[in-house]
GUNURO-851472 format. One record per residue: residue number from 1; x, y, z negated of N, C-alpha, C, O in turn. Coordinates in nm, 2 decimals, padded with zeros to 4 digits, always signed. Atoms other than C-alpha are relative to their C-alpha. Example, Ala and Ser with C-alpha at 12.3 -4.5 7.8 and 13.67 -1.06 7.14 Angstrom:
<rs>
<num->1, n_xx->+00.09, n_yy->-00.12, n_zz->+00.00, ca_xx->+01.23, ca_yy->-00.45, ca_zz->-00.78, c_xx->+00.09, c_yy->+00.12, c_zz->+00.00, o_xx->+00.19, o_yy->+00.12, o_zz->-00.07>
<num->2, n_xx->-00.09, n_yy->-00.11, n_zz->+00.00, ca_xx->+01.37, ca_yy->-00.11, ca_zz->-00.71, c_xx->-00.08, c_yy->+00.11, c_zz->-00.08, o_xx->-00.03, o_yy->+00.22, o_zz->-00.09>
</rs>
This chain:
<rs>
<num->1, n_xx->+00.04, n_yy->+00.11, n_zz->+00.02, ca_xx->+01.32, ca_yy->-11.48, ca_zz->-16.35, c_xx->+00.07, c_yy->-00.13, c_zz->+00.10, o_xx->+00.12, o_yy->-00.22, o_zz->+00.05>
<num->2, n_xx->-00.05, n_yy->+00.10, n_zz->-00.09, ca_xx->+01.44, ca_yy->-11.70, ca_zz->-16.10, c_xx->+00.18, c_yy->-00.05, c_zz->-00.05, o_xx->+00.23, o_yy->-00.16, o_zz->-00.08>
<num->3, n_xx->-00.18, n_yy->+00.06, n_zz->+00.05, ca_xx->+01.82, ca_yy->-11.70, ca_zz->-16.20, c_xx->-00.02, c_yy->-00.07, c_zz->-00.14, o_xx->+00.05, o_yy->-00.16, o_zz->-00.16>
<num->4, n_xx->+00.03, n_yy->+00.06, n_zz->+00.15, ca_xx->+01.70, ca_yy->-11.80, ca_zz->-16.57, c_xx->-00.04, c_yy->-00.13, c_zz->+00.07, o_xx->+00.04, o_yy->-00.22, o_zz->+00.05>
<num->5, n_xx->+00.06, n_yy->+00.11, n_zz->+00.01, ca_xx->+01.47, ca_yy->-12.09, ca_zz->-16.41, c_xx->+00.10, c_yy->-00.13, c_zz->+00.07, o_xx->+00.10, o_yy->-00.25, o_zz->+00.06>
<num->6, n_xx->-00.07, n_yy->+00.13, n_zz->-00.05, ca_xx->+01.73, ca_yy->-12.24, ca_zz->-16.19, c_xx->+00.08, c_yy->-00.13, c_zz->-00.02, o_xx->+00.09, o_yy->-00.23, o_zz->+00.05>
<num->7, n_xx->-00.02, n_yy->+00.14, n_zz->+00.08, ca_xx->+01.93, ca_yy->-12.45, ca_zz->-16.45, c_xx->-00.09, c_yy->-00.05, c_zz->-00.01, o_xx->-00.03, o_yy->-00.16, o_zz->-00.02>
<num->8, n_xx->+00.08, n_yy->+00.10, n_zz->+00.03, ca_xx->+01.64, ca_yy->-12.63, ca_zz->-16.49, c_xx->-00.06, c_yy->-00.11, c_zz->+00.11, o_xx->-00.13, o_yy->-00.21, o_zz->+00.10>
<num->9, n_xx->+00.08, n_yy->+00.08, n_zz->-00.15, ca_xx->+01.56, ca_yy->-12.73, ca_zz->-16.11, c_xx->+00.08, c_yy->-00.13, c_zz->+00.01, o_xx->+00.20, o_yy->-00.16, o_zz->+00.01>
<num->10, n_xx->-00.05, n_yy->+00.17, n_zz->-00.01, ca_xx->+01.57, ca_yy->-13.11, ca_zz->-16.10, c_xx->+00.05, c_yy->-00.03, c_zz->+00.15, o_xx->-00.03, o_yy->-00.03, o_zz->+00.24>
<num->11, n_xx->-00.07, n_yy->+00.04, n_zz->-00.12, ca_xx->+01.81, ca_yy->-13.21, ca_zz->-15.79, c_xx->-00.14, c_yy->-00.04, c_zz->+00.11, o_xx->-00.19, o_yy->+00.02, o_zz->+00.20>
<num->12, n_xx->+00.03, n_yy->+00.11, n_zz->-00.15, ca_xx->+01.60, ca_yy->-13.49, ca_zz->-15.59, c_xx->-00.16, c_yy->+00.04, c_zz->-00.04, o_xx->-00.25, o_yy->+00.03, o_zz->+00.05>
<num->13, n_xx->+00.20, n_yy->-00.03, n_zz->-00.01, ca_xx->+01.21, ca_yy->-13.37, ca_zz->-15.74, c_xx->-00.06, c_yy->+00.11, c_zz->+00.02, o_xx->-00.18, o_yy->+00.11, o_zz->+00.05>
<num->14, n_xx->+00.01, n_yy->-00.13, n_zz->-00.03, ca_xx->+01.23, ca_yy->-12.97, ca_zz->-15.72, c_xx->-00.09, c_yy->+00.05, c_zz->-00.13, o_xx->-00.16, o_yy->+00.15, o_zz->-00.13>
<num->15, n_xx->+00.07, n_yy->-00.08, n_zz->+00.08, ca_xx->+01.08, ca_yy->-12.95, ca_zz->-16.05, c_xx->+00.03, c_yy->+00.03, c_zz->-00.08, o_xx->+00.14, o_yy->-00.03, o_zz->-00.10>
<num->16, n_xx->-00.06, n_yy->-00.07, n_zz->+00.10, ca_xx->+01.16, ca_yy->-12.75, ca_zz->-16.36, c_xx->+00.02, c_yy->-00.06, c_zz->-00.12, o_xx->-00.07, o_yy->-00.07, o_zz->-00.20>
<num->17, n_xx->+00.05, n_yy->+00.08, n_zz->+00.11, ca_xx->+01.27, ca_yy->-12.95, ca_zz->-16.63, c_xx->+00.12, c_yy->+00.00, c_zz->-00.08, o_xx->+00.23, o_yy->+00.01, o_zz->-00.02>
<num->18, n_xx->-00.10, n_yy->+00.04, n_zz->+00.12, ca_xx->+01.48, ca_yy->-13.00, ca_zz->-16.95, c_xx->+00.12, c_yy->-00.10, c_zz->+00.04, o_xx->+00.08, o_yy->-00.21, o_zz->+00.08>
<num->19, n_xx->-00.12, n_yy->+00.12, n_zz->-00.01, ca_xx->+01.82, ca_yy->-13.22, ca_zz->-16.91, c_xx->-00.09, c_yy->-00.10, c_zz->-00.03, o_xx->-00.09, o_yy->-00.18, o_zz->+00.06>
<num->20, n_xx->+00.04, n_yy->+00.13, n_zz->+00.07, ca_xx->+01.59, ca_yy->-13.49, ca_zz->-17.13, c_xx->-00.11, c_yy->-00.05, c_zz->+00.11, o_xx->-00.16, o_yy->-00.16, o_zz->+00.10>
<num->21, n_xx->+00.14, n_yy->-00.01, n_zz->-00.04, ca_xx->+01.33, ca_yy->-13.46, ca_zz->-16.87, c_xx->-00.11, c_yy->+00.09, c_zz->-00.02, o_xx->-00.13, o_yy->+00.17, o_zz->+00.07>
<num->22, n_xx->+00.08, n_yy->-00.05, n_zz->+00.05, ca_xx->+01.08, ca_yy->-13.32, ca_zz->-17.03, c_xx->-00.02, c_yy->+00.14, c_zz->+00.09, o_xx->+00.07, o_yy->+00.21, o_zz->+00.12>
<num->23, n_xx->+00.06, n_yy->-00.09, n_zz->-00.09, ca_xx->+00.88, ca_yy->-13.05, ca_zz->-16.80, c_xx->+00.01, c_yy->+00.12, c_zz->-00.10, o_xx->-00.03, o_yy->+00.13, o_zz->-00.22>
<num->24, n_xx->-00.03, n_yy->-00.14, n_zz->+00.05, ca_xx->+00.99, ca_yy->-12.66, ca_zz->-16.85, c_xx->-00.13, c_yy->+00.02, c_zz->-00.04, o_xx->-00.21, o_yy->-00.03, o_zz->+00.03>
<num->25, n_xx->+00.16, n_yy->-00.10, n_zz->+00.04, ca_xx->+00.66, ca_yy->-12.48, ca_zz->-17.02, c_xx->+00.03, c_yy->+00.17, c_zz->-00.03, o_xx->+00.14, o_yy->+00.20, o_zz->-00.06>
<num->26, n_xx->+00.00, n_yy->-00.11, n_zz->-00.01, ca_xx->+00.60, ca_yy->-12.12, ca_zz->-17.03, c_xx->+00.06, c_yy->+00.08, c_zz->-00.16, o_xx->+00.12, o_yy->+00.18, o_zz->-00.18>
<num->27, n_xx->-00.03, n_yy->-00.06, n_zz->+00.14, ca_xx->+00.62, ca_yy->-12.08, ca_zz->-17.43, c_xx->+00.18, c_yy->-00.03, c_zz->+00.00, o_xx->+00.25, o_yy->+00.04, o_zz->-00.07>
<num->28, n_xx->-00.20, n_yy->+00.02, n_zz->+00.06, ca_xx->+01.03, ca_yy->-12.21, ca_zz->-17.40, c_xx->+00.01, c_yy->+00.13, c_zz->+00.11, o_xx->+00.10, o_yy->+00.20, o_zz->+00.08>
<num->29, n_xx->-00.08, n_yy->-00.08, n_zz->-00.06, ca_xx->+01.05, ca_yy->-11.98, ca_zz->-17.13, c_xx->-00.01, c_yy->+00.19, c_zz->-00.06, o_xx->+00.06, o_yy->+00.29, o_zz->-00.03>
<num->30, n_xx->+00.00, n_yy->-00.14, n_zz->+00.08, ca_xx->+00.91, ca_yy->-11.65, ca_zz->-17.35, c_xx->+00.10, c_yy->+00.00, c_zz->-00.13, o_xx->+00.15, o_yy->+00.11, o_zz->-00.18>
<num->31, n_xx->-00.05, n_yy->-00.01, n_zz->+00.13, ca_xx->+01.08, ca_yy->-11.76, ca_zz->-17.65, c_xx->+00.16, c_yy->+00.00, c_zz->+00.08, o_xx->+00.23, o_yy->+00.10, o_zz->+00.03>
<num->32, n_xx->-00.13, n_yy->-00.02, n_zz->-00.05, ca_xx->+01.44, ca_yy->-11.80, ca_zz->-17.43, c_xx->+00.05, c_yy->+00.13, c_zz->+00.04, o_xx->+00.16, o_yy->+00.19, o_zz->+00.02>
<num->33, n_xx->+00.01, n_yy->-00.13, n_zz->-00.07, ca_xx->+01.38, ca_yy->-11.50, ca_zz->-17.23, c_xx->-00.01, c_yy->+00.12, c_zz->-00.07, o_xx->+00.05, o_yy->+00.22, o_zz->-00.04>
<num->34, n_xx->+00.03, n_yy->-00.11, n_zz->+00.05, ca_xx->+01.26, ca_yy->-11.28, ca_zz->-17.47, c_xx->-00.14, c_yy->+00.06, c_zz->-00.01, o_xx->-00.20, o_yy->+00.13, o_zz->-00.10>
<num->35, n_xx->+00.17, n_yy->-00.09, n_zz->-00.08, ca_xx->+00.92, ca_yy->-11.18, ca_zz->-17.30, c_xx->-00.10, c_yy->-00.05, c_zz->-00.08, o_xx->-00.08, o_yy->-00.15, o_zz->-00.14>
<num->36, n_xx->+00.12, n_yy->+00.01, n_zz->+00.06, ca_xx->+00.57, ca_yy->-11.17, ca_zz->-17.44, c_xx->-00.05, c_yy->-00.16, c_zz->+00.08, o_xx->+00.02, o_yy->-00.18, o_zz->+00.18>
<num->37, n_xx->+00.12, n_yy->+00.07, n_zz->-00.07, ca_xx->+00.34, ca_yy->-11.47, ca_zz->-17.31, c_xx->-00.04, c_yy->+00.03, c_zz->+00.11, o_xx->-00.03, o_yy->-00.05, o_zz->+00.21>
<num->38, n_xx->+00.08, n_yy->-00.08, n_zz->-00.11, ca_xx->+00.17, ca_yy->-11.25, ca_zz->-17.09, c_xx->+00.08, c_yy->+00.03, c_zz->+00.08, o_xx->+00.03, o_yy->+00.02, o_zz->+00.20>
<num->39, n_xx->-00.05, n_yy->-00.05, n_zz->-00.10, ca_xx->+00.43, ca_yy->-11.14, ca_zz->-16.91, c_xx->+00.10, c_yy->-00.12, c_zz->+00.07, o_xx->+00.13, o_yy->-00.11, o_zz->+00.19>
<num->40, n_xx->+00.00, n_yy->+00.13, n_zz->-00.11, ca_xx->+00.57, ca_yy->-11.51, ca_zz->-16.81, c_xx->-00.07, c_yy->-00.07, c_zz->+00.06, o_xx->-00.04, o_yy->-00.13, o_zz->+00.16>
<num->41, n_xx->+00.12, n_yy->+00.04, n_zz->-00.11, ca_xx->+00.22, ca_yy->-11.58, ca_zz->-16.72, c_xx->-00.01, c_yy->+00.10, c_zz->+00.16, o_xx->-00.03, o_yy->+00.04, o_zz->+00.27>
<num->42, n_xx->-00.01, n_yy->-00.07, n_zz->-00.09, ca_xx->+00.24, ca_yy->-11.27, ca_zz->-16.49, c_xx->+00.09, c_yy->-00.04, c_zz->+00.11, o_xx->+00.05, o_yy->-00.05, o_zz->+00.23>
<num->43, n_xx->-00.11, n_yy->+00.03, n_zz->-00.07, ca_xx->+00.59, ca_yy->-11.37, ca_zz->-16.34, c_xx->-00.02, c_yy->-00.14, c_zz->+00.05, o_xx->+00.03, o_yy->-00.17, o_zz->+00.16>
<num->44, n_xx->+00.03, n_yy->+00.13, n_zz->-00.06, ca_xx->+00.49, ca_yy->-11.72, ca_zz->-16.29, c_xx->-00.12, c_yy->-00.01, c_zz->+00.10, o_xx->-00.14, o_yy->-00.12, o_zz->+00.17>
<num->45, n_xx->+00.11, n_yy->-00.03, n_zz->-00.06, ca_xx->+00.18, ca_yy->-11.61, ca_zz->-16.12, c_xx->+00.03, c_yy->+00.05, c_zz->+00.11, o_xx->-00.03, o_yy->+00.02, o_zz->+00.22>
<num->46, n_xx->-00.06, n_yy->-00.11, n_zz->-00.11, ca_xx->+00.36, ca_yy->-11.37, ca_zz->-15.91, c_xx->+00.06, c_yy->-00.14, c_zz->+00.10, o_xx->+00.02, o_yy->-00.20, o_zz->+00.19>
<num->47, n_xx->-00.06, n_yy->+00.12, n_zz->-00.04, ca_xx->+00.58, ca_yy->-11.63, ca_zz->-15.82, c_xx->-00.07, c_yy->-00.12, c_zz->+00.07, o_xx->-00.05, o_yy->-00.18, o_zz->+00.18>
<num->48, n_xx->+00.10, n_yy->+00.06, n_zz->-00.14, ca_xx->+00.33, ca_yy->-11.84, ca_zz->-15.69, c_xx->-00.07, c_yy->+00.03, c_zz->+00.06, o_xx->-00.13, o_yy->-00.04, o_zz->+00.14>
<num->49, n_xx->+00.09, n_yy->-00.05, n_zz->-00.12, ca_xx->+00.14, ca_yy->-11.63, ca_zz->-15.51, c_xx->+00.09, c_yy->+00.02, c_zz->+00.11, o_xx->+00.04, o_yy->+00.05, o_zz->+00.22>
<num->50, n_xx->-00.06, n_yy->-00.06, n_zz->-00.12, ca_xx->+00.43, ca_yy->-11.56, ca_zz->-15.28, c_xx->+00.10, c_yy->-00.12, c_zz->+00.04, o_xx->+00.21, o_yy->-00.11, o_zz->+00.10>
<num->51, n_xx->+00.02, n_yy->+00.11, n_zz->+00.00, ca_xx->+00.45, ca_yy->-11.94, ca_zz->-15.29, c_xx->+00.19, c_yy->-00.02, c_zz->-00.04, o_xx->+00.26, o_yy->-00.07, o_zz->+00.05>
<num->52, n_xx->-00.15, n_yy->+00.04, n_zz->+00.03, ca_xx->+00.84, ca_yy->-11.96, ca_zz->-15.43, c_xx->-00.01, c_yy->-00.09, c_zz->-00.16, o_xx->+00.08, o_yy->-00.09, o_zz->-00.24>
<num->53, n_xx->+00.00, n_yy->+00.12, n_zz->+00.14, ca_xx->+00.69, ca_yy->-12.24, ca_zz->-15.76, c_xx->-00.16, c_yy->-00.04, c_zz->+00.07, o_xx->-00.23, o_yy->+00.03, o_zz->+00.15>
<num->54, n_xx->+00.12, n_yy->+00.04, n_zz->+00.02, ca_xx->+00.39, ca_yy->-12.44, ca_zz->-15.75, c_xx->+00.00, c_yy->-00.04, c_zz->-00.16, o_xx->+00.10, o_yy->-00.07, o_zz->-00.23>
<num->55, n_xx->+00.04, n_yy->+00.06, n_zz->+00.11, ca_xx->+00.20, ca_yy->-12.53, ca_zz->-16.04, c_xx->-00.12, c_yy->-00.08, c_zz->-00.04, o_xx->-00.24, o_yy->-00.04, o_zz->-00.05>
<num->56, n_xx->+00.06, n_yy->+00.13, n_zz->+00.02, ca_xx->+00.08, ca_yy->-12.87, ca_zz->-16.13, c_xx->-00.05, c_yy->-00.07, c_zz->-00.15, o_xx->+00.02, o_yy->-00.08, o_zz->-00.25>
<num->57, n_xx->+00.07, n_yy->+00.05, n_zz->+00.11, ca_xx->-00.19, ca_yy->-13.02, ca_zz->-16.35, c_xx->+00.04, c_yy->-00.10, c_zz->-00.01, o_xx->+00.05, o_yy->-00.15, o_zz->+00.10>
<num->58, n_xx->-00.03, n_yy->+00.13, n_zz->-00.02, ca_xx->-00.08, ca_yy->-13.37, ca_zz->-16.46, c_xx->-00.10, c_yy->-00.04, c_zz->-00.17, o_xx->-00.03, o_yy->-00.06, o_zz->-00.27>
<num->59, n_xx->+00.07, n_yy->+00.05, n_zz->+00.16, ca_xx->-00.34, ca_yy->-13.46, ca_zz->-16.79, c_xx->+00.02, c_yy->+00.10, c_zz->-00.03, o_xx->-00.03, o_yy->+00.19, o_zz->+00.04>
<num->60, n_xx->+00.01, n_yy->-00.15, n_zz->+00.08, ca_xx->-00.25, ca_yy->-13.18, ca_zz->-17.01, c_xx->+00.16, c_yy->+00.05, c_zz->+00.04, o_xx->+00.20, o_yy->+00.15, o_zz->-00.01>
<num->61, n_xx->-00.11, n_yy->-00.07, n_zz->-00.02, ca_xx->+00.09, ca_yy->-13.13, ca_zz->-16.88, c_xx->+00.01, c_yy->+00.09, c_zz->+00.14, o_xx->-00.07, o_yy->+00.07, o_zz->+00.24>
<num->62, n_xx->+00.01, n_yy->-00.08, n_zz->-00.09, ca_xx->+00.18, ca_yy->-12.87, ca_zz->-16.65, c_xx->+00.18, c_yy->+00.01, c_zz->+00.03, o_xx->+00.28, o_yy->+00.00, o_zz->-00.04>
<num->63, n_xx->-00.13, n_yy->+00.06, n_zz->-00.06, ca_xx->+00.47, ca_yy->-12.89, ca_zz->-16.45, c_xx->+00.03, c_yy->+00.11, c_zz->+00.12, o_xx->-00.06, o_yy->+00.12, o_zz->+00.20>
<num->64, n_xx->-00.04, n_yy->-00.07, n_zz->-00.10, ca_xx->+00.65, ca_yy->-12.63, ca_zz->-16.22, c_xx->+00.13, c_yy->-00.07, c_zz->+00.09, o_xx->+00.21, o_yy->-00.15, o_zz->+00.05>
<num->65, n_xx->-00.11, n_yy->+00.05, n_zz->-00.04, ca_xx->+00.84, ca_yy->-12.66, ca_zz->-15.90, c_xx->+00.03, c_yy->+00.07, c_zz->+00.11, o_xx->-00.05, o_yy->+00.14, o_zz->+00.18>
<num->66, n_xx->-00.03, n_yy->-00.17, n_zz->-00.09, ca_xx->+01.03, ca_yy->-12.43, ca_zz->-15.69, c_xx->-00.03, c_yy->-00.10, c_zz->+00.16, o_xx->-00.06, o_yy->-00.22, o_zz->+00.20>
<num->67, n_xx->+00.03, n_yy->+00.06, n_zz->-00.16, ca_xx->+01.00, ca_yy->-12.45, ca_zz->-15.31, c_xx->+00.11, c_yy->-00.07, c_zz->+00.03, o_xx->+00.20, o_yy->-00.08, o_zz->-00.05>
<num->68, n_xx->-00.13, n_yy->+00.11, n_zz->-00.05, ca_xx->+01.25, ca_yy->-12.68, ca_zz->-15.14, c_xx->+00.09, c_yy->+00.06, c_zz->+00.10, o_xx->+00.21, o_yy->+00.04, o_zz->+00.13>
<num->69, n_xx->-00.09, n_yy->-00.06, n_zz->-00.13, ca_xx->+01.31, ca_yy->-12.44, ca_zz->-14.85, c_xx->+00.09, c_yy->+00.13, c_zz->-00.01, o_xx->+00.15, o_yy->+00.20, o_zz->+00.07>
<num->70, n_xx->-00.04, n_yy->-00.10, n_zz->+00.02, ca_xx->+01.43, ca_yy->-12.20, ca_zz->-15.07, c_xx->+00.09, c_yy->-00.03, c_zz->-00.12, o_xx->+00.19, o_yy->+00.04, o_zz->-00.14>
<num->71, n_xx->-00.12, n_yy->+00.06, n_zz->+00.16, ca_xx->+01.62, ca_yy->-12.38, ca_zz->-15.42, c_xx->+00.01, c_yy->-00.15, c_zz->+00.03, o_xx->+00.02, o_yy->-00.22, o_zz->-00.07>
<num->72, n_xx->-00.09, n_yy->+00.17, n_zz->-00.03, ca_xx->+01.71, ca_yy->-12.75, ca_zz->-15.25, c_xx->+00.11, c_yy->+00.03, c_zz->+00.07, o_xx->+00.13, o_yy->+00.12, o_zz->+00.15>
<num->73, n_xx->-00.11, n_yy->+00.01, n_zz->-00.06, ca_xx->+02.03, ca_yy->-12.85, ca_zz->-15.16, c_xx->-00.03, c_yy->-00.13, c_zz->+00.12, o_xx->-00.13, o_yy->-00.20, o_zz->+00.13>
<num->74, n_xx->+00.00, n_yy->+00.08, n_zz->-00.13, ca_xx->+02.11, ca_yy->-13.05, ca_zz->-14.84, c_xx->-00.12, c_yy->+00.01, c_zz->+00.11, o_xx->-00.21, o_yy->+00.11, o_zz->+00.11>
<num->75, n_xx->+00.10, n_yy->-00.06, n_zz->-00.11, ca_xx->+01.89, ca_yy->-13.09, ca_zz->-14.54, c_xx->-00.13, c_yy->-00.09, c_zz->-00.02, o_xx->-00.21, o_yy->-00.08, o_zz->+00.07>
<num->76, n_xx->+00.05, n_yy->+00.12, n_zz->+00.04, ca_xx->+01.68, ca_yy->-13.37, ca_zz->-14.67, c_xx->-00.12, c_yy->+00.00, c_zz->-00.12, o_xx->-00.07, o_yy->-00.05, o_zz->-00.22>
<num->77, n_xx->+00.05, n_yy->+00.02, n_zz->+00.10, ca_xx->+01.36, ca_yy->-13.35, ca_zz->-14.91, c_xx->-00.11, c_yy->-00.09, c_zz->+00.01, o_xx->-00.17, o_yy->-00.12, o_zz->+00.12>
<num->78, n_xx->+00.10, n_yy->+00.13, n_zz->+00.01, ca_xx->+01.11, ca_yy->-13.62, ca_zz->-15.03, c_xx->-00.14, c_yy->+00.10, c_zz->+00.06, o_xx->-00.16, o_yy->+00.22, o_zz->+00.06>
<num->79, n_xx->+00.11, n_yy->+00.00, n_zz->-00.06, ca_xx->+00.77, ca_yy->-13.65, ca_zz->-14.87, c_xx->-00.10, c_yy->+00.07, c_zz->-00.09, o_xx->-00.20, o_yy->+00.12, o_zz->-00.03>
<num->80, n_xx->+00.12, n_yy->-00.12, n_zz->+00.05, ca_xx->+00.58, ca_yy->-13.46, ca_zz->-15.16, c_xx->+00.04, c_yy->+00.13, c_zz->+00.03, o_xx->+00.00, o_yy->+00.22, o_zz->+00.10>
<num->81, n_xx->-00.08, n_yy->-00.15, n_zz->-00.03, ca_xx->+00.79, ca_yy->-13.18, ca_zz->-15.17, c_xx->-00.06, c_yy->+00.04, c_zz->+00.12, o_xx->-00.15, o_yy->+00.12, o_zz->+00.11>
<num->82, n_xx->+00.00, n_yy->-00.06, n_zz->-00.12, ca_xx->+00.76, ca_yy->-13.12, ca_zz->-14.81, c_xx->-00.20, c_yy->+00.02, c_zz->+00.02, o_xx->-00.26, o_yy->+00.13, o_zz->+00.05>
<num->83, n_xx->+00.18, n_yy->-00.05, n_zz->+00.03, ca_xx->+00.32, ca_yy->-13.16, ca_zz->-14.83, c_xx->+00.02, c_yy->+00.12, c_zz->-00.09, o_xx->-00.02, o_yy->+00.23, o_zz->-00.05>
<num->84, n_xx->+00.03, n_yy->-00.08, n_zz->+00.09, ca_xx->+00.36, ca_yy->-12.98, ca_zz->-15.12, c_xx->-00.01, c_yy->+00.21, c_zz->+00.08, o_xx->-00.09, o_yy->+00.30, o_zz->+00.07>
<num->85, n_xx->-00.05, n_yy->-00.11, n_zz->-00.01, ca_xx->+00.51, ca_yy->-12.66, ca_zz->-14.96, c_xx->+00.03, c_yy->+00.02, c_zz->+00.18, o_xx->+00.08, o_yy->+00.12, o_zz->+00.23>
<num->86, n_xx->+00.00, n_yy->-00.05, n_zz->-00.14, ca_xx->+00.49, ca_yy->-12.70, ca_zz->-14.58, c_xx->-00.08, c_yy->+00.10, c_zz->+00.08, o_xx->-00.04, o_yy->+00.15, o_zz->+00.19>
<num->87, n_xx->+00.04, n_yy->-00.11, n_zz->-00.03, ca_xx->+00.28, ca_yy->-12.46, ca_zz->-14.52, c_xx->+00.04, c_yy->+00.13, c_zz->-00.02, o_xx->-00.01, o_yy->+00.22, o_zz->+00.05>
<num->88, n_xx->-00.04, n_yy->-00.11, n_zz->+00.00, ca_xx->+00.44, ca_yy->-12.19, ca_zz->-14.63, c_xx->+00.09, c_yy->+00.10, c_zz->+00.05, o_xx->+00.20, o_yy->+00.06, o_zz->+00.09>
<num->89, n_xx->-00.06, n_yy->-00.08, n_zz->-00.11, ca_xx->+00.57, ca_yy->-11.90, ca_zz->-14.47, c_xx->+00.14, c_yy->-00.03, c_zz->-00.03, o_xx->+00.19, o_yy->+00.00, o_zz->+00.07>
<num->90, n_xx->-00.16, n_yy->+00.02, n_zz->+00.04, ca_xx->+00.96, ca_yy->-12.00, ca_zz->-14.63, c_xx->-00.01, c_yy->-00.11, c_zz->+00.12, o_xx->+00.03, o_yy->-00.11, o_zz->+00.23>
<num->91, n_xx->+00.00, n_yy->+00.10, n_zz->-00.12, ca_xx->+00.88, ca_yy->-12.31, ca_zz->-14.46, c_xx->+00.01, c_yy->+00.02, c_zz->+00.17, o_xx->+00.08, o_yy->-00.04, o_zz->+00.24>
<num->92, n_xx->+00.01, n_yy->-00.07, n_zz->-00.12, ca_xx->+00.78, ca_yy->-12.13, ca_zz->-14.13, c_xx->+00.12, c_yy->+00.06, c_zz->+00.04, o_xx->+00.16, o_yy->+00.07, o_zz->+00.16>
<num->93, n_xx->-00.12, n_yy->-00.09, n_zz->-00.05, ca_xx->+01.11, ca_yy->-11.92, ca_zz->-14.15, c_xx->+00.09, c_yy->-00.11, c_zz->+00.04, o_xx->+00.13, o_yy->-00.12, o_zz->+00.15>
<num->94, n_xx->-00.12, n_yy->+00.15, n_zz->-00.04, ca_xx->+01.35, ca_yy->-12.23, ca_zz->-14.14, c_xx->-00.05, c_yy->-00.02, c_zz->+00.10, o_xx->+00.02, o_yy->+00.00, o_zz->+00.20>
<num->95, n_xx->-00.01, n_yy->+00.10, n_zz->-00.12, ca_xx->+01.15, ca_yy->-12.41, ca_zz->-13.90, c_xx->+00.04, c_yy->+00.09, c_zz->+00.12, o_xx->+00.09, o_yy->+00.04, o_zz->+00.22>
<num->96, n_xx->-00.03, n_yy->-00.09, n_zz->-00.14, ca_xx->+01.20, ca_yy->-12.07, ca_zz->-13.66, c_xx->+00.17, c_yy->+00.01, c_zz->+00.00, o_xx->+00.24, o_yy->+00.05, o_zz->+00.09>
<num->97, n_xx->-00.19, n_yy->-00.01, n_zz->+00.04, ca_xx->+01.59, ca_yy->-12.11, ca_zz->-13.80, c_xx->+00.02, c_yy->-00.10, c_zz->+00.14, o_xx->+00.07, o_yy->-00.07, o_zz->+00.26>
<num->98, n_xx->-00.03, n_yy->+00.13, n_zz->-00.07, ca_xx->+01.61, ca_yy->-12.45, ca_zz->-13.63, c_xx->-00.03, c_yy->+00.03, c_zz->+00.13, o_xx->+00.04, o_yy->-00.02, o_zz->+00.22>
<num->99, n_xx->+00.04, n_yy->+00.01, n_zz->-00.16, ca_xx->+01.45, ca_yy->-12.37, ca_zz->-13.31, c_xx->+00.07, c_yy->+00.06, c_zz->+00.07, o_xx->+00.11, o_yy->+00.01, o_zz->+00.17>
<num->100, n_xx->-00.16, n_yy->-00.04, n_zz->-00.10, ca_xx->+01.71, ca_yy->-12.13, ca_zz->-13.19, c_xx->+00.12, c_yy->-00.03, c_zz->+00.03, o_xx->+00.18, o_yy->+00.04, o_zz->+00.11>
</rs>
């Protein structure tokens, strides 16, 4: 699933979205992968539990955001992403590498 999601990763925001800026929805993921909605929901929930993605609800829109310690390029991430993922185990592994 991660390989399917990566082409939709926005470089600056970490959000999963279409080229036109619209958020990627689970119904679209199900249609394109051929999986059932329940399977997509289980996979997305597992990715969330493993701190790989974040699921954010804004009004009636659901946005999925990838953990920048796993899937961002460069050495800087914006403050919002940092705050969202700073306490994940992935951030801690990255920080340990920096201290060596």
